[in-house]
N, C-alpha and C positions, 0 to 999 in steps of 0.2 A: 479578501479571500484568495486562497491559492489552490491550484489544482494539485491533487495528491501526487501524481507522477512527477510533476515538476519539482515539488518539494523533495521527494525521495532522491531524484537524480542530482539535485543541487547539493543537498546535505550529505549524501552518501553515494558518490559516483560509482563505486564498485557494486553496490547493491542495485543501482539503477540498471546494471547489465543483466540482472536476474529477473527483472520485473515481469517478463512474459510468462514466467513459471510460477509466480506467486499468486495466492488468493488474498484479497484484502478485506479487512473488516474495519468499519468505522462505527464507533459507539455500539459495538456488539452486533452489528448487522453487516451482511455482505455488501461490498461497495465495488465500484468500478474505478478505473484509473482516471476518469474525468470527474470523479466526485469532488465537489468543492468542500474545502475544509474551513472550519471556523475555529477561533481560539477556544481551547479547552477540549476539542475533539480527541477521542482516544482511538488510535490507529494500531491495528495488529496486522502483521505480514505473516501469512501462513505458507510455509514451504510445501512443496509437493511431498506426498507420502504414499507409500505403497505397503502392501502386506496382505495378510490373509487370516 
């Protein structure tokens, strides 16, 4: 198992710089940066949005 934030920073260093502004979903549920990943997990990174 790997921690999500470690995987993001390792595989995508530039994206790792933005991790404090992203919301994370694992398998369609909100997750935290210390969520442990398993093979086959689906991860979504949601950027900040605004509007009205």
